[in-house]
N, C-alpha and C positions, 0 to 999 in steps of 0.2 A: 504494500500500500504506500503510495507516494503522498506526502503531506505538502501542502502549500505553506511556505513560511509566512508568519505574521509578525507585525510590529505592535508592541505594547509599550505605552508610555505611562510611567507611574510618577506622580508628583511626590517629592520628598522635601522636608524642611531642613534636613541636615545631610547635605550631599556627601560629606566625608564619612559619616557613619553609615549611610546607605551603600556607598562605594565599598567600604570595608565588609559589610554584611554580604552583599551579592558577590563580591570578588573573593575575599579571603575566607569567609565563613561558609558560604554556599558553594564556592568554588567555580563560579562562572568566569569564563574567559572575557577579559575586558577588550573592547574595541576602541573606536574613536571616542574623544571626549573634548569638553571645553570647560570653562569655569562654571557653566550652568547646567551641564548634562553629561551623562556617561552612557555609552552603549555597552551591552553585554550580549554574548552568545548564549541564548537560553534554549539549549537542546536543539540548535539549528534555527531558532527564531531570534528576532531582535527585541531585546528588552532594553528600554531606555528609562533611566531615572533622571528626572529633571527638577531643578530647584524651584520650589514654590513656597511662598510664605505660609506659615502656620496660621490657621484661623480657628474661630470658636467651633465651627461645624466639624473640623477635623478632630478637635479635642473629644467630641462625643461620639464620633463615628468609629466603626470597626476598621481594622487594618485592611488595606486593599488585598485581594486574594487573586492568585493566578495559578494556573496549573500547567504542567508540561506533560507531554506524552513520552514515556520512556519504558524501558524493560521492567518487568516485575522485580528482577534482582536489584536494579538501580533504585526502584521505588522503596525497597526495603533498606537500602544503604543510606539514603538521604536523611531520614530522621535520626538514625544512629549517629551519623557524622555531625548533625546539628547539635544533638545532645552532648556529644563529646566536647564541643566548643562552647557549651554553656547556654545554648538556646533552649527555650521551652518548646515542646511539641505536644500536639494533642492526638 
């Protein structure tokens, strides 16, 4: 089955912290970047985090959610890797 790549942009209020999480903790390969955004390879798709000011609605909202299509083995490895690095998983 061939998948069509998609582009997903996620607003973040702390670009450095988000860059660390998606790159170092989650292990995504970083692509192009600027002072206001960073591209990552998200299982063959493009994930972009971009700087956006924090506002009241973000304080009350749940975290953005996104899913990737990967092998069953990889899906079991991801939460283990995140927990090892101190992240909470559900």
